[in-house]
mmCIF file as Biopython writes it, N, C-alpha, C and O atoms, coordinates in Angstrom:
data_model
#
loop_
_atom_site.group_PDB
_atom_site.id
_atom_site.type_symbol
_atom_site.label_atom_id
_atom_site.label_alt_id
_atom_site.label_comp_id
_atom_site.label_asym_id
_atom_site.label_entity_id
_atom_site.label_seq_id
_atom_site.pdbx_PDB_ins_code
_atom_site.Cartn_x
_atom_site.Cartn_y
_atom_site.Cartn_z
_atom_site.occupancy
_atom_site.B_iso_or_equiv
_atom_site.auth_seq_id
_atom_site.auth_asym_id
_atom_site.pdbx_PDB_model_num
ATOM 1   N N  . UNK A ? 1  ? 178.393 13.688 156.067 1.0 0.0 1  A 1 
ATOM 2   C CA . UNK A ? 1  ? 177.192 13.994 156.551 1.0 0.0 1  A 1 
ATOM 3   C C  . UNK A ? 1  ? 176.381 12.577 157.073 1.0 0.0 1  A 1 
ATOM 4   O O  . UNK A ? 1  ? 176.346 11.670 156.241 1.0 0.0 1  A 1 
ATOM 5   N N  . UNK A ? 2  ? 175.855 12.378 158.140 1.0 0.0 2  A 1 
ATOM 6   C CA . UNK A ? 2  ? 175.348 11.229 158.440 1.0 0.0 2  A 1 
ATOM 7   C C  . UNK A ? 2  ? 174.125 11.063 157.906 1.0 0.0 2  A 1 
ATOM 8   O O  . UNK A ? 2  ? 173.484 12.082 157.648 1.0 0.0 2  A 1 
ATOM 9   N N  . UNK A ? 3  ? 173.648 9.986  157.676 1.0 0.0 3  A 1 
ATOM 10  C CA . UNK A ? 3  ? 172.260 9.539  157.004 1.0 0.0 3  A 1 
ATOM 11  C C  . UNK A ? 3  ? 171.407 10.143 157.413 1.0 0.0 3  A 1 
ATOM 12  O O  . UNK A ? 3  ? 170.748 10.863 156.663 1.0 0.0 3  A 1 
ATOM 13  N N  . UNK A ? 4  ? 171.139 10.039 158.773 1.0 0.0 4  A 1 
ATOM 14  C CA . UNK A ? 4  ? 169.837 10.673 159.551 1.0 0.0 4  A 1 
ATOM 15  C C  . UNK A ? 4  ? 169.845 12.037 159.054 1.0 0.0 4  A 1 
ATOM 16  O O  . UNK A ? 4  ? 168.894 12.396 158.360 1.0 0.0 4  A 1 
ATOM 17  N N  . UNK A ? 5  ? 170.764 12.825 159.306 1.0 0.0 5  A 1 
ATOM 18  C CA . UNK A ? 5  ? 170.756 14.423 159.083 1.0 0.0 5  A 1 
ATOM 19  C C  . UNK A ? 5  ? 170.389 14.626 157.512 1.0 0.0 5  A 1 
ATOM 20  O O  . UNK A ? 5  ? 169.730 15.609 157.173 1.0 0.0 5  A 1 
ATOM 21  N N  . UNK A ? 6  ? 170.822 13.694 156.591 1.0 0.0 6  A 1 
ATOM 22  C CA . UNK A ? 6  ? 170.545 13.897 154.965 1.0 0.0 6  A 1 
ATOM 23  C C  . UNK A ? 6  ? 168.981 13.554 154.915 1.0 0.0 6  A 1 
ATOM 24  O O  . UNK A ? 6  ? 168.182 14.319 154.376 1.0 0.0 6  A 1 
ATOM 25  N N  . UNK A ? 7  ? 168.629 12.426 155.479 1.0 0.0 7  A 1 
ATOM 26  C CA . UNK A ? 7  ? 167.195 11.774 155.125 1.0 0.0 7  A 1 
ATOM 27  C C  . UNK A ? 7  ? 166.443 13.066 155.993 1.0 0.0 7  A 1 
ATOM 28  O O  . UNK A ? 7  ? 165.678 13.770 155.334 1.0 0.0 7  A 1 
ATOM 29  N N  . UNK A ? 8  ? 166.634 13.385 157.401 1.0 0.0 8  A 1 
ATOM 30  C CA . UNK A ? 8  ? 165.694 14.830 157.976 1.0 0.0 8  A 1 
ATOM 31  C C  . UNK A ? 8  ? 165.723 15.761 156.837 1.0 0.0 8  A 1 
ATOM 32  O O  . UNK A ? 8  ? 164.583 16.030 156.458 1.0 0.0 8  A 1 
ATOM 33  N N  . UNK A ? 9  ? 166.948 16.521 155.962 1.0 0.0 9  A 1 
ATOM 34  C CA . UNK A ? 9  ? 166.834 17.306 155.453 1.0 0.0 9  A 1 
ATOM 35  C C  . UNK A ? 9  ? 166.014 17.317 154.009 1.0 0.0 9  A 1 
ATOM 36  O O  . UNK A ? 9  ? 165.508 18.284 153.439 1.0 0.0 9  A 1 
ATOM 37  N N  . UNK A ? 10 ? 166.051 15.843 153.583 1.0 0.0 10 A 1 
ATOM 38  C CA . UNK A ? 10 ? 165.111 15.664 152.337 1.0 0.0 10 A 1 
ATOM 39  C C  . UNK A ? 10 ? 163.825 15.632 152.560 1.0 0.0 10 A 1 
ATOM 40  O O  . UNK A ? 10 ? 163.021 16.145 151.781 1.0 0.0 10 A 1 
ATOM 41  N N  . UNK A ? 11 ? 163.382 14.840 153.983 1.0 0.0 11 A 1 
ATOM 42  C CA . UNK A ? 11 ? 162.092 15.285 154.627 1.0 0.0 11 A 1 
ATOM 43  C C  . UNK A ? 11 ? 161.547 16.541 154.693 1.0 0.0 11 A 1 
ATOM 44  O O  . UNK A ? 11 ? 160.411 16.734 154.259 1.0 0.0 11 A 1 
ATOM 45  N N  . UNK A ? 12 ? 162.205 17.428 155.179 1.0 0.0 12 A 1 
ATOM 46  C CA . UNK A ? 12 ? 162.004 18.704 155.242 1.0 0.0 12 A 1 
ATOM 47  C C  . UNK A ? 12 ? 161.849 19.462 154.133 1.0 0.0 12 A 1 
ATOM 48  O O  . UNK A ? 12 ? 161.053 20.401 154.114 1.0 0.0 12 A 1 
ATOM 49  N N  . UNK A ? 13 ? 162.638 19.108 153.044 1.0 0.0 13 A 1 
ATOM 50  C CA . UNK A ? 13 ? 162.448 19.830 151.833 1.0 0.0 13 A 1 
ATOM 51  C C  . UNK A ? 13 ? 161.278 19.395 151.144 1.0 0.0 13 A 1 
ATOM 52  O O  . UNK A ? 13 ? 160.696 20.250 150.477 1.0 0.0 13 A 1 
ATOM 53  N N  . UNK A ? 14 ? 160.749 18.064 151.175 1.0 0.0 14 A 1 
ATOM 54  C CA . UNK A ? 14 ? 159.374 17.582 150.651 1.0 0.0 14 A 1 
ATOM 55  C C  . UNK A ? 14 ? 158.386 18.046 151.350 1.0 0.0 14 A 1 
ATOM 56  O O  . UNK A ? 14 ? 157.316 18.378 150.840 1.0 0.0 14 A 1 
ATOM 57  N N  . UNK A ? 15 ? 158.638 18.113 152.552 1.0 0.0 15 A 1 
ATOM 58  C CA . UNK A ? 15 ? 157.274 18.995 153.353 1.0 0.0 15 A 1 
ATOM 59  C C  . UNK A ? 15 ? 157.024 20.659 153.154 1.0 0.0 15 A 1 
ATOM 60  O O  . UNK A ? 15 ? 155.941 21.245 153.132 1.0 0.0 15 A 1 
ATOM 61  N N  . UNK A ? 16 ? 158.340 21.205 153.020 1.0 0.0 16 A 1 
ATOM 62  C CA . UNK A ? 16 ? 158.162 22.543 152.420 1.0 0.0 16 A 1 
ATOM 63  C C  . UNK A ? 16 ? 157.383 22.578 151.273 1.0 0.0 16 A 1 
ATOM 64  O O  . UNK A ? 16 ? 156.370 23.275 151.226 1.0 0.0 16 A 1 
ATOM 65  N N  . UNK A ? 17 ? 157.735 21.933 150.394 1.0 0.0 17 A 1 
ATOM 66  C CA . UNK A ? 17 ? 157.198 21.802 148.828 1.0 0.0 17 A 1 
ATOM 67  C C  . UNK A ? 17 ? 155.696 21.847 148.997 1.0 0.0 17 A 1 
ATOM 68  O O  . UNK A ? 17 ? 154.932 22.753 148.663 1.0 0.0 17 A 1 
ATOM 69  N N  . UNK A ? 18 ? 155.355 20.420 149.720 1.0 0.0 18 A 1 
ATOM 70  C CA . UNK A ? 18 ? 153.903 20.233 149.907 1.0 0.0 18 A 1 
ATOM 71  C C  . UNK A ? 18 ? 153.194 21.486 150.488 1.0 0.0 18 A 1 
ATOM 72  O O  . UNK A ? 18 ? 152.114 21.877 150.045 1.0 0.0 18 A 1 
ATOM 73  N N  . UNK A ? 19 ? 153.830 22.067 151.459 1.0 0.0 19 A 1 
ATOM 74  C CA . UNK A ? 19 ? 153.275 23.301 152.247 1.0 0.0 19 A 1 
ATOM 75  C C  . UNK A ? 19 ? 153.097 24.535 151.031 1.0 0.0 19 A 1 
ATOM 76  O O  . UNK A ? 19 ? 152.094 25.238 150.907 1.0 0.0 19 A 1 
ATOM 77  N N  . UNK A ? 20 ? 154.134 24.591 150.318 1.0 0.0 20 A 1 
ATOM 78  C CA . UNK A ? 20 ? 153.806 25.815 149.395 1.0 0.0 20 A 1 
ATOM 79  C C  . UNK A ? 20 ? 152.705 25.226 148.505 1.0 0.0 20 A 1 
ATOM 80  O O  . UNK A ? 20 ? 151.750 25.998 148.426 1.0 0.0 20 A 1 
ATOM 81  N N  . UNK A ? 21 ? 152.554 24.114 147.824 1.0 0.0 21 A 1 
ATOM 82  C CA . UNK A ? 21 ? 151.507 23.738 146.973 1.0 0.0 21 A 1 
ATOM 83  C C  . UNK A ? 21 ? 150.257 23.860 147.503 1.0 0.0 21 A 1 
ATOM 84  O O  . UNK A ? 21 ? 149.313 24.343 146.879 1.0 0.0 21 A 1 
ATOM 85  N N  . UNK A ? 22 ? 150.196 23.430 148.670 1.0 0.0 22 A 1 
ATOM 86  C CA . UNK A ? 22 ? 148.847 23.292 149.264 1.0 0.0 22 A 1 
ATOM 87  C C  . UNK A ? 22 ? 148.546 24.613 150.056 1.0 0.0 22 A 1 
ATOM 88  O O  . UNK A ? 22 ? 147.535 24.628 150.760 1.0 0.0 22 A 1 
ATOM 89  N N  . UNK A ? 23 ? 149.255 25.595 150.001 1.0 0.0 23 A 1 
ATOM 90  C CA . UNK A ? 23 ? 148.872 26.816 150.877 1.0 0.0 23 A 1 
ATOM 91  C C  . UNK A ? 23 ? 148.079 27.692 150.084 1.0 0.0 23 A 1 
ATOM 92  O O  . UNK A ? 23 ? 148.424 27.571 148.908 1.0 0.0 23 A 1 
ATOM 93  N N  . UNK A ? 24 ? 147.045 28.630 150.242 1.0 0.0 24 A 1 
ATOM 94  C CA . UNK A ? 24 ? 146.500 29.505 149.743 1.0 0.0 24 A 1 
ATOM 95  C C  . UNK A ? 24 ? 146.482 30.926 150.596 1.0 0.0 24 A 1 
ATOM 96  O O  . UNK A ? 24 ? 146.382 31.161 151.800 1.0 0.0 24 A 1 
ATOM 97  N N  . UNK A ? 25 ? 146.602 31.633 149.609 1.0 0.0 25 A 1 
ATOM 98  C CA . UNK A ? 25 ? 146.737 32.996 150.112 1.0 0.0 25 A 1 
ATOM 99  C C  . UNK A ? 25 ? 147.905 33.327 151.148 1.0 0.0 25 A 1 
ATOM 100 O O  . UNK A ? 25 ? 147.539 34.117 152.018 1.0 0.0 25 A 1 
ATOM 101 N N  . UNK A ? 26 ? 148.990 32.977 151.232 1.0 0.0 26 A 1 
ATOM 102 C CA . UNK A ? 26 ? 150.129 33.139 151.906 1.0 0.0 26 A 1 
ATOM 103 C C  . UNK A ? 26 ? 150.330 34.543 151.777 1.0 0.0 26 A 1 
ATOM 104 O O  . UNK A ? 26 ? 150.100 35.314 150.846 1.0 0.0 26 A 1 
ATOM 105 N N  . UNK A ? 27 ? 150.948 34.756 153.240 1.0 0.0 27 A 1 
ATOM 106 C CA . UNK A ? 27 ? 151.550 36.313 152.928 1.0 0.0 27 A 1 
ATOM 107 C C  . UNK A ? 27 ? 152.575 36.266 152.058 1.0 0.0 27 A 1 
ATOM 108 O O  . UNK A ? 27 ? 153.234 35.226 152.045 1.0 0.0 27 A 1 
ATOM 109 N N  . UNK A ? 28 ? 152.953 37.383 151.122 1.0 0.0 28 A 1 
ATOM 110 C CA . UNK A ? 28 ? 154.187 37.228 150.286 1.0 0.0 28 A 1 
ATOM 111 C C  . UNK A ? 28 ? 155.484 37.117 151.062 1.0 0.0 28 A 1 
ATOM 112 O O  . UNK A ? 28 ? 156.392 36.435 150.586 1.0 0.0 28 A 1 
ATOM 113 N N  . UNK A ? 29 ? 155.615 37.651 152.061 1.0 0.0 29 A 1 
ATOM 114 C CA . UNK A ? 29 ? 156.766 37.386 153.120 1.0 0.0 29 A 1 
ATOM 115 C C  . UNK A ? 29 ? 157.143 36.253 153.458 1.0 0.0 29 A 1 
ATOM 116 O O  . UNK A ? 29 ? 158.302 35.841 153.522 1.0 0.0 29 A 1 
ATOM 117 N N  . UNK A ? 30 ? 155.783 35.483 153.782 1.0 0.0 30 A 1 
ATOM 118 C CA . UNK A ? 30 ? 156.081 34.152 154.281 1.0 0.0 30 A 1 
ATOM 119 C C  . UNK A ? 30 ? 156.353 33.358 153.088 1.0 0.0 30 A 1 
ATOM 120 O O  . UNK A ? 30 ? 157.236 32.506 153.189 1.0 0.0 30 A 1 
ATOM 121 N N  . UNK A ? 31 ? 155.762 33.487 152.005 1.0 0.0 31 A 1 
ATOM 122 C CA . UNK A ? 31 ? 156.165 32.728 151.141 1.0 0.0 31 A 1 
ATOM 123 C C  . UNK A ? 31 ? 157.457 32.941 150.466 1.0 0.0 31 A 1 
ATOM 124 O O  . UNK A ? 31 ? 157.983 31.972 149.919 1.0 0.0 31 A 1 
ATOM 125 N N  . UNK A ? 32 ? 157.978 33.985 150.441 1.0 0.0 32 A 1 
ATOM 126 C CA . UNK A ? 32 ? 159.092 34.280 149.941 1.0 0.0 32 A 1 
ATOM 127 C C  . UNK A ? 32 ? 160.366 33.586 150.993 1.0 0.0 32 A 1 
ATOM 128 O O  . UNK A ? 32 ? 161.467 33.200 150.601 1.0 0.0 32 A 1 
ATOM 129 N N  . UNK A ? 33 ? 159.913 33.565 152.243 1.0 0.0 33 A 1 
ATOM 130 C CA . UNK A ? 33 ? 160.883 33.106 153.423 1.0 0.0 33 A 1 
ATOM 131 C C  . UNK A ? 33 ? 160.970 31.697 152.714 1.0 0.0 33 A 1 
ATOM 132 O O  . UNK A ? 33 ? 162.010 31.199 152.282 1.0 0.0 33 A 1 
ATOM 133 N N  . UNK A ? 34 ? 159.455 31.023 152.656 1.0 0.0 34 A 1 
ATOM 134 C CA . UNK A ? 34 ? 160.082 29.430 152.364 1.0 0.0 34 A 1 
ATOM 135 C C  . UNK A ? 34 ? 160.621 29.380 151.094 1.0 0.0 34 A 1 
ATOM 136 O O  . UNK A ? 34 ? 161.413 28.464 150.875 1.0 0.0 34 A 1 
ATOM 137 N N  . UNK A ? 35 ? 160.462 29.873 150.535 1.0 0.0 35 A 1 
ATOM 138 C CA . UNK A ? 35 ? 161.520 29.597 148.900 1.0 0.0 35 A 1 
ATOM 139 C C  . UNK A ? 35 ? 162.494 29.879 149.010 1.0 0.0 35 A 1 
ATOM 140 O O  . UNK A ? 35 ? 163.288 29.266 148.296 1.0 0.0 35 A 1 
ATOM 141 N N  . UNK A ? 36 ? 163.003 30.834 149.840 1.0 0.0 36 A 1 
ATOM 142 C CA . UNK A ? 36 ? 164.737 31.103 150.204 1.0 0.0 36 A 1 
ATOM 143 C C  . UNK A ? 36 ? 165.100 29.726 151.050 1.0 0.0 36 A 1 
ATOM 144 O O  . UNK A ? 36 ? 166.103 29.086 150.735 1.0 0.0 36 A 1 
ATOM 145 N N  . UNK A ? 37 ? 164.235 29.292 152.148 1.0 0.0 37 A 1 
ATOM 146 C CA . UNK A ? 37 ? 164.619 28.250 152.846 1.0 0.0 37 A 1 
ATOM 147 C C  . UNK A ? 37 ? 164.643 27.068 152.273 1.0 0.0 37 A 1 
ATOM 148 O O  . UNK A ? 37 ? 165.444 26.232 152.691 1.0 0.0 37 A 1 
ATOM 149 N N  . UNK A ? 38 ? 163.796 26.773 151.236 1.0 0.0 38 A 1 
ATOM 150 C CA . UNK A ? 38 ? 163.935 25.426 150.313 1.0 0.0 38 A 1 
ATOM 151 C C  . UNK A ? 38 ? 165.295 25.732 149.264 1.0 0.0 38 A 1 
ATOM 152 O O  . UNK A ? 38 ? 166.026 24.781 148.988 1.0 0.0 38 A 1 
ATOM 153 N N  . UNK A ? 39 ? 165.521 26.792 148.829 1.0 0.0 39 A 1 
ATOM 154 C CA . UNK A ? 39 ? 166.743 26.781 148.063 1.0 0.0 39 A 1 
ATOM 155 C C  . UNK A ? 39 ? 168.017 26.739 148.922 1.0 0.0 39 A 1 
ATOM 156 O O  . UNK A ? 39 ? 168.982 26.062 148.566 1.0 0.0 39 A 1 
ATOM 157 N N  . UNK A ? 40 ? 168.021 27.383 149.930 1.0 0.0 40 A 1 
ATOM 158 C CA . UNK A ? 40 ? 169.177 27.210 150.799 1.0 0.0 40 A 1 
ATOM 159 C C  . UNK A ? 40 ? 169.533 25.536 151.390 1.0 0.0 40 A 1 
ATOM 160 O O  . UNK A ? 40 ? 170.640 25.000 151.448 1.0 0.0 40 A 1 
ATOM 161 N N  . UNK A ? 41 ? 168.269 24.999 151.761 1.0 0.0 41 A 1 
ATOM 162 C CA . UNK A ? 41 ? 168.407 23.480 152.216 1.0 0.0 41 A 1 
ATOM 163 C C  . UNK A ? 41 ? 168.722 22.692 150.810 1.0 0.0 41 A 1 
ATOM 164 O O  . UNK A ? 41 ? 169.613 21.843 150.835 1.0 0.0 41 A 1 
ATOM 165 N N  . UNK A ? 42 ? 168.122 22.909 149.767 1.0 0.0 42 A 1 
ATOM 166 C CA . UNK A ? 42 ? 168.782 22.245 148.263 1.0 0.0 42 A 1 
ATOM 167 C C  . UNK A ? 42 ? 170.038 22.298 147.973 1.0 0.0 42 A 1 
ATOM 168 O O  . UNK A ? 42 ? 170.731 21.350 147.601 1.0 0.0 42 A 1 
ATOM 169 N N  . UNK A ? 43 ? 170.459 23.697 148.176 1.0 0.0 43 A 1 
ATOM 170 C CA . UNK A ? 43 ? 171.977 24.112 147.701 1.0 0.0 43 A 1 
ATOM 171 C C  . UNK A ? 43 ? 172.970 23.344 148.745 1.0 0.0 43 A 1 
ATOM 172 O O  . UNK A ? 43 ? 174.004 22.740 148.459 1.0 0.0 43 A 1 
ATOM 173 N N  . UNK A ? 44 ? 172.309 23.550 150.181 1.0 0.0 44 A 1 
ATOM 174 C CA . UNK A ? 44 ? 173.327 22.711 151.240 1.0 0.0 44 A 1 
ATOM 175 C C  . UNK A ? 44 ? 173.416 21.163 150.894 1.0 0.0 44 A 1 
ATOM 176 O O  . UNK A ? 44 ? 174.436 20.484 151.000 1.0 0.0 44 A 1 
ATOM 177 N N  . UNK A ? 45 ? 172.185 20.726 150.465 1.0 0.0 45 A 1 
ATOM 178 C CA . UNK A ? 45 ? 172.191 19.129 150.103 1.0 0.0 45 A 1 
ATOM 179 C C  . UNK A ? 45 ? 173.071 18.832 149.221 1.0 0.0 45 A 1 
ATOM 180 O O  . UNK A ? 45 ? 173.850 17.908 149.454 1.0 0.0 45 A 1 
ATOM 181 N N  . UNK A ? 46 ? 173.146 19.674 147.813 1.0 0.0 46 A 1 
ATOM 182 C CA . UNK A ? 46 ? 173.743 19.616 146.946 1.0 0.0 46 A 1 
ATOM 183 C C  . UNK A ? 46 ? 175.258 19.757 147.160 1.0 0.0 46 A 1 
ATOM 184 O O  . UNK A ? 46 ? 175.963 19.006 146.485 1.0 0.0 46 A 1 
ATOM 185 N N  . UNK A ? 47 ? 175.658 20.324 147.720 1.0 0.0 47 A 1 
ATOM 186 C CA . UNK A ? 47 ? 177.087 21.083 148.207 1.0 0.0 47 A 1 
ATOM 187 C C  . UNK A ? 47 ? 177.432 19.860 149.068 1.0 0.0 47 A 1 
ATOM 188 O O  . UNK A ? 47 ? 178.520 19.392 148.732 1.0 0.0 47 A 1 
ATOM 189 N N  . UNK A ? 48 ? 176.909 19.272 149.960 1.0 0.0 48 A 1 
ATOM 190 C CA . UNK A ? 48 ? 177.464 18.134 150.925 1.0 0.0 48 A 1 
ATOM 191 C C  . UNK A ? 48 ? 177.405 16.936 150.134 1.0 0.0 48 A 1 
ATOM 192 O O  . UNK A ? 48 ? 178.185 16.055 150.496 1.0 0.0 48 A 1 
ATOM 193 N N  . UNK A ? 49 ? 176.677 16.683 149.146 1.0 0.0 49 A 1 
ATOM 194 C CA . UNK A ? 49 ? 176.777 15.752 147.895 1.0 0.0 49 A 1 
ATOM 195 C C  . UNK A ? 49 ? 178.139 15.569 147.249 1.0 0.0 49 A 1 
ATOM 196 O O  . UNK A ? 49 ? 178.887 14.603 147.105 1.0 0.0 49 A 1 
ATOM 197 N N  . UNK A ? 50 ? 178.192 16.995 146.875 1.0 0.0 50 A 1 
ATOM 198 C CA . UNK A ? 50 ? 179.674 17.167 145.909 1.0 0.0 50 A 1 
ATOM 199 C C  . UNK A ? 50 ? 180.747 16.879 146.984 1.0 0.0 50 A 1 
ATOM 200 O O  . UNK A ? 50 ? 181.601 16.029 146.731 1.0 0.0 50 A 1 
ATOM 201 N N  . UNK A ? 51 ? 180.758 17.511 148.129 1.0 0.0 51 A 1 
ATOM 202 C CA . UNK A ? 51 ? 181.713 17.310 148.913 1.0 0.0 51 A 1 
ATOM 203 C C  . UNK A ? 51 ? 182.098 16.149 149.484 1.0 0.0 51 A 1 
ATOM 204 O O  . UNK A ? 51 ? 183.274 15.984 149.810 1.0 0.0 51 A 1 
ATOM 205 N N  . UNK A ? 52 ? 181.247 15.295 149.656 1.0 0.0 52 A 1 
ATOM 206 C CA . UNK A ? 52 ? 181.502 13.777 150.146 1.0 0.0 52 A 1 
ATOM 207 C C  . UNK A ? 52 ? 180.550 12.767 148.974 1.0 0.0 52 A 1 
ATOM 208 O O  . UNK A ? 52 ? 179.451 12.295 149.267 1.0 0.0 52 A 1 
ATOM 209 N N  . UNK A ? 53 ? 181.110 12.603 147.866 1.0 0.0 53 A 1 
ATOM 210 C CA . UNK A ? 53 ? 180.274 11.797 147.280 1.0 0.0 53 A 1 
ATOM 211 C C  . UNK A ? 53 ? 180.197 10.266 147.570 1.0 0.0 53 A 1 
ATOM 212 O O  . UNK A ? 53 ? 181.179 9.663  148.005 1.0 0.0 53 A 1 
ATOM 213 N N  . UNK A ? 54 ? 179.133 9.719  147.346 1.0 0.0 54 A 1 
ATOM 214 C CA . UNK A ? 54 ? 178.783 8.047  147.687 1.0 0.0 54 A 1 
ATOM 215 C C  . UNK A ? 54 ? 179.837 7.585  147.351 1.0 0.0 54 A 1 
ATOM 216 O O  . UNK A ? 54 ? 180.588 8.152  146.557 1.0 0.0 54 A 1 
ATOM 217 N N  . UNK A ? 55 ? 180.119 6.267  148.002 1.0 0.0 55 A 1 
ATOM 218 C CA . UNK A ? 55 ? 181.184 5.412  147.855 1.0 0.0 55 A 1 
ATOM 219 C C  . UNK A ? 55 ? 180.478 4.606  146.575 1.0 0.0 55 A 1 
ATOM 220 O O  . UNK A ? 55 ? 179.365 4.942  146.170 1.0 0.0 55 A 1 
ATOM 221 N N  . UNK A ? 56 ? 181.149 3.632  146.043 1.0 0.0 56 A 1 
ATOM 222 C CA . UNK A ? 56 ? 180.833 2.893  144.946 1.0 0.0 56 A 1 
ATOM 223 C C  . UNK A ? 56 ? 179.907 1.762  145.466 1.0 0.0 56 A 1 
ATOM 224 O O  . UNK A ? 56 ? 179.045 1.166  144.820 1.0 0.0 56 A 1 
ATOM 225 N N  . UNK A ? 57 ? 180.314 1.560  146.970 1.0 0.0 57 A 1 
ATOM 226 C CA . UNK A ? 57 ? 179.388 0.435  147.677 1.0 0.0 57 A 1 
ATOM 227 C C  . UNK A ? 57 ? 178.110 0.990  147.957 1.0 0.0 57 A 1 
ATOM 228 O O  . UNK A ? 57 ? 177.061 0.352  147.871 1.0 0.0 57 A 1 
ATOM 229 N N  . UNK A ? 58 ? 178.214 2.308  148.327 1.0 0.0 58 A 1 
ATOM 230 C CA . UNK A ? 58 ? 176.674 2.760  148.928 1.0 0.0 58 A 1 
ATOM 231 C C  . UNK A ? 58 ? 176.186 3.850  147.836 1.0 0.0 58 A 1 
ATOM 232 O O  . UNK A ? 58 ? 176.429 5.026  148.106 1.0 0.0 58 A 1 
ATOM 233 N N  . UNK A ? 59 ? 175.457 3.531  146.520 1.0 0.0 59 A 1 
ATOM 234 C CA . UNK A ? 59 ? 175.151 4.512  145.770 1.0 0.0 59 A 1 
ATOM 235 C C  . UNK A ? 59 ? 174.192 5.504  146.348 1.0 0.0 59 A 1 
ATOM 236 O O  . UNK A ? 59 ? 173.444 5.194  147.275 1.0 0.0 59 A 1 
ATOM 237 N N  . UNK A ? 60 ? 174.204 6.364  145.959 1.0 0.0 60 A 1 
ATOM 238 C CA . UNK A ? 60 ? 173.336 7.651  146.466 1.0 0.0 60 A 1 
ATOM 239 C C  . UNK A ? 60 ? 171.737 7.625  146.152 1.0 0.0 60 A 1 
ATOM 240 O O  . UNK A ? 60 ? 171.483 7.094  145.071 1.0 0.0 60 A 1 
ATOM 241 N N  . UNK A ? 61 ? 170.777 8.024  146.777 1.0 0.0 61 A 1 
ATOM 242 C CA . UNK A ? 61 ? 169.481 8.173  146.355 1.0 0.0 61 A 1 
ATOM 243 C C  . UNK A ? 61 ? 169.380 9.599  145.996 1.0 0.0 61 A 1 
ATOM 244 O O  . UNK A ? 61 ? 168.266 10.031 145.698 1.0 0.0 61 A 1 
ATOM 245 N N  . UNK A ? 62 ? 170.497 10.461 145.985 1.0 0.0 62 A 1 
ATOM 246 C CA . UNK A ? 62 ? 170.083 11.806 145.788 1.0 0.0 62 A 1 
ATOM 247 C C  . UNK A ? 62 ? 169.845 12.193 144.092 1.0 0.0 62 A 1 
ATOM 248 O O  . UNK A ? 62 ? 170.641 12.117 143.156 1.0 0.0 62 A 1 
ATOM 249 N N  . UNK A ? 63 ? 168.618 12.572 144.125 1.0 0.0 63 A 1 
ATOM 250 C CA . UNK A ? 63 ? 168.072 13.410 142.721 1.0 0.0 63 A 1 
ATOM 251 C C  . UNK A ? 63 ? 167.680 14.780 142.860 1.0 0.0 63 A 1 
ATOM 252 O O  . UNK A ? 63 ? 167.072 15.206 143.842 1.0 0.0 63 A 1 
ATOM 253 N N  . UNK A ? 64 ? 168.026 15.465 141.879 1.0 0.0 64 A 1 
ATOM 254 C CA . UNK A ? 64 ? 167.638 17.065 141.927 1.0 0.0 64 A 1 
ATOM 255 C C  . UNK A ? 64 ? 167.153 17.053 140.581 1.0 0.0 64 A 1 
ATOM 256 O O  . UNK A ? 64 ? 166.709 18.084 140.076 1.0 0.0 64 A 1 
#
């Protein structure tokens, strides 16, 4: 996986988390959709990490 795609995905995850924290009175369907999207992105990130572990020369910044 390219570094740019990974960084983009991590930024998206962070922004979605912030959005959920800061949002008030979200429609239940929208809130559920965002939570599902977050879980999907996090799962995808972890699957890619497990499939392509970082080389010893380039340690990962991945934390979950």
